[in-house]
C-alpha positions in Angstrom: 6.1 9.1 -18.8 5.0 12.7 -18.3 2.7 14.1 -15.6 1.9 12.6 -12.3 3.2 9.2 -11.4 0.7 6.7 -10.0 1.4 5.7 -6.5 -1.1 2.8 -6.5 -3.5 1.0 -8.7 -6.6 -1.1 -8.1 -7.5 -3.1 -11.2 -8.9 -6.6 -11.6 -9.1 -8.5 -14.9 -10.7 -12.0 -14.9 -11.8 -14.5 -17.5 -14.1 -17.2 -16.0 -17.6 -18.7 -15.9 -20.6 -17.6 -13.9 -21.5 -20.1 -11.1 -25.2 -19.0 -11.1 -27.5 -16.5 -12.8 -27.0 -12.9 -11.7 -29.2 -11.6 -9.0 -30.6 -8.2 -10.2 -32.5 -6.0 -7.7 -33.3 -2.4 -7.2 -32.3 -0.5 -4.1 -34.9 1.8 -2.4 -33.2 4.7 -4.1 -34.1 3.2 -7.5 -30.5 2.3 -8.3 -30.2 -1.1 -10.0 -27.5 -3.5 -8.7 -26.5 -7.0 -9.9 -24.5 -9.6 -8.0 -22.9 -12.8 -9.4 -19.9 -15.0 -8.9 -17.2 -15.8 -11.5 -15.1 -18.9 -11.1 -11.6 -19.0 -12.5 -9.3 -22.1 -12.7 -5.6 -22.3 -12.1 -3.9 -25.3 -13.6 -0.9 -26.6 -11.8 1.8 -28.7 -13.3 3.3 -32.0 -12.1 0.0 -33.7 -11.6 -1.1 -31.2 -8.9 -4.4 -30.7 -10.7 -6.3 -27.5 -10.7 -7.6 -25.0 -8.2 -10.8 -23.0 -8.6 -11.2 -19.5 -7.1 -14.6 -17.8 -6.7 -14.9 -14.1 -7.2 -17.9 -12.0 -6.0 -18.9 -9.4 -8.6 -21.2 -6.4 -8.2 -22.4 -4.2 -11.1 -24.3 -0.9 -10.8 -26.8 1.1 -12.9 -27.1 0.2 -16.7 -24.3 -2.3 -16.5 -26.3 -4.1 -13.7 -29.3 -4.2 -16.0 -27.3 -5.6 -18.9 -25.8 -8.3 -16.6 -29.3 -9.3 -15.3 -30.7 -9.4 -18.9 -27.9 -11.2 -20.8 -25.7 -13.2 -18.4 -26.5 -16.7 -17.2 -25.0 -19.6 -15.3 -22.0 -21.3 -17.0 -21.4 -18.3 -19.4 -17.8 -17.4 -20.1 -17.0 -13.7 -19.5 -14.1 -11.4 -19.5 -14.5 -8.7 -16.8 -12.6 -5.7 -15.6 -13.1 -3.7 -12.4 -11.6 -2.8 -9.1 -11.5 -4.6 -5.7 -13.7 -3.2 -2.9 -14.0 -4.5 0.6 -17.1 -3.8 2.7 -17.7 -4.4 6.3 -20.8 -4.5 8.5 -21.9 -5.7 11.9 -24.8 -8.1 12.1 -27.6 -8.0 14.7 -25.5 -10.1 17.1 -22.6 -7.6 16.9 -20.3 -9.8 14.9 -18.3 -8.0 12.3 -18.2 -9.3 8.7 -16.2 -8.4 5.6 -16.8 -9.1 2.0 -14.4 -8.4 -0.9 -15.9 -8.1 -4.3 -15.0 -6.9 -7.8 -16.9 -3.7 -8.8 -17.6 -4.2 -12.5 -16.3 -1.5 -14.9 -16.5 -3.5 -18.2 -17.8 -6.8 -19.4 -17.3 -8.9 -22.6 -19.3 -12.1 -23.2 -17.1 -14.8 -24.6 -19.9 -17.4 -24.8 -23.6 -17.7 -24.5 -26.8 -17.3 -26.6 -27.3 -13.7 -25.5 -24.0 -12.5 -26.9 -25.4 -11.1 -30.2 -28.4 -9.5 -28.4 -26.0 -8.0 -25.9 -23.8 -6.5 -28.6 -26.9 -4.9 -30.2 -28.1 -3.6 -26.9 -24.7 -2.2 -25.8 -24.3 -0.4 -29.1 -27.8 1.1 -28.8 -27.1 2.3 -25.3 -23.7 3.7 -26.3 -25.3 5.6 -29.2 -28.2 6.8 -27.1 -26.0 8.1 -24.3 -23.2 9.3 -26.6 -20.6 7.1 -24.7 -19.3 3.6 -24.5 -20.8 1.1 -22.2 -17.7 1.1 -20.0 -15.7 4.3 -19.8 -12.2 4.2 -21.2 -10.7 5.2 -17.9 -12.5 2.3 -16.2 -13.9 4.5 -13.6 -17.2 3.5 -11.9 -19.2 6.0 -10.0 -19.6 5.3 -6.3 -23.1 4.3 -5.2 -24.8 6.7 -2.9 -25.8 4.0 -0.5 -24.0 0.9 0.8 -25.2 -2.6 0.0 -26.7 -4.4 3.0 -25.5 -7.9 3.9 -26.9 -10.6 1.8 
């Protein structure tokens, strides 16, 4: 490997199902943001059953709009992104933390909107002269922080 060596990496890859429809909203700045939860199952041997993990996901800008338009509860998705932890203090002074996946790319593996999404994603990529998710997986940082839900 030539060049600089990576000292760390923050990358998340999940395949799971949405537990509810995405919540799409627009911040006062006009920036769209979508929030949803993806459930993944881990199957254990020897009759131990399975364990379900729930992952909070946040998408920004055009990717947020696509999530709001084409994703729905129960849909199987393949997502990639990075982990981000936010913290805030509530009105009572208690500190809270929330760890979430900041979405960089999305592939629908099931659902009726899959074909419509493919057409829309191609149209956006052609219009903007780029792919829906950058090859390097980078996601621009939002100018403002999300407030506690």
